[in-house]
N, C-alpha and C positions, 0 to 999 in steps of 0.2 A: 266533839260533844259526846258521841257514842262511846269513844274510847274512855273518856273520863267517867261516864256513867258505868261502864264495865268495871273499871278499877274501883269505883266506889262500892259497887255491888259486891265485889270480892272482899273488900274490907268489912262490909256489913256481914257477909256470910261467915267470915272467919271470926268476927267478934261474937256473933250469936252462937257459933259452933262451940266455942270454948267457954262462953259465959252466957247463959240464957237471959241475963238481966238487961242486956243492951250493949252499949258501946263503952264498956269499961275495959281497960287494957289489963288482961290477966297475966301478962308476961310470957305468954306462949311464944315459942320461936316461930311457929307458922303465922300467927297473927302479926308478930313484929315484922316478919319479912313482907307480908302483904301491905302492912301499913307504911313501911319505909319505901317500898316500891311505888306505892300510890303517891307519897309525898315527893319522891324524886321526879316522877312523871309530871306532877303538878308544878314543880319549880322550874322545869325546863320549857313548859308550854308557852309562856309569854315570849321567851326568846325565839322560839320556833315561829310563832305568829308574826313577830316583828321582821325577821329575816325573810320569811316567806312572802309577806306583803311587799317588802322593799324589792326583792328579787323579781317578783311578778310585775310590779309596777314600773320599775326602773330599767329592767333588762329584757326579759322574755317570759311571757306568761306560761307557755306550754312546758318548757323544761322545769320551771318553778313549780308548776302544779304536779308534774311527775315526781319531782323530788319531795314535795309535800306528802304525796300519797305513800311514797317509800318510807318517809320518816314515821308516819303513823303506823305502818306495818312493823317497822323496826322497834318502835316503842312497845308495841304489843309483844314482840319477841323478847324484848328486855324484861317486861313485866312478868311474863310467863317463866322466863329463865330465872328471875329473881325468886320465884316461888320454890324452885328446886335449890340446888347448891348455888352459892354466890358466884362461882366460876362460870355457871351457865349464862349469867346475865352479861358477862364481859363482852362477848361478840356483839350483842345488840347495842351496848353502850358505845363501843368504838365505831360501829357502823353509823349510829345516830350522830356522833361527833363529825364524821366525815360528810354526812348530808348537810348538817348545819354549816360546815365550812364551805361546801359548794354553794349553798344559798347566800352565804355572806360574800363570797367572791363574785357571785352574780350581781349582788347589790353594788359592790365596789366598782365593777366594770360598768354598770349602768350610770353611776355617778360620774366616773371618769369620762364616759362618752358625752354626758350632758355638758361637762365643762370644756371638753374639746370642741364641741359644736358652738358653745357660747363664746369662747375666746378665739378659736382658730377657724371655725367654720367647717371643720372636718367631721363627718359623721361616719362612725364605725359601727353603727347599729346592726347593719346587715352581717358584718363579720362576727360580731359578738353573738348574734342570734344563731349563726351557723355553728360557731364553736360550742356554745352551750347546748345546742341540740345534739351535737355529735358526742359531747362528753356525758350528758345525762344518762344514756344507757349504761355507761361504765359504773354507775352507782349500784347496779345489780350485782357486780362482782364483790363477793364478801371479803 
């Protein structure tokens, strides 16, 4: 919520900076970059929330929460990088994709564990929690 409010305030600032009448798009490259970065972040937010919720609920809450916080930091880096040259936003974009993939794989592991328990009676939750807890610090590596 705070990140979305920050992005919206940057769009408002750029809009008013280049055109004092309000939210009209003047065609400024700075405004366009801020506006597009805000739209990109807004479009990925529902996917992030879905995989974060599934990973935390179905697999392990602590690594999912850590990955969620890292994702919010990475989106901030992406947004700020997008304000400069477009190549500055690429590391944040790729890092964000990696975190979403990690959360997605956590969700799949949780679902597979549920079905293994349901059909075979084998519970691998302890192993999955250990693996995800060990892998989640690796998300810090750029």
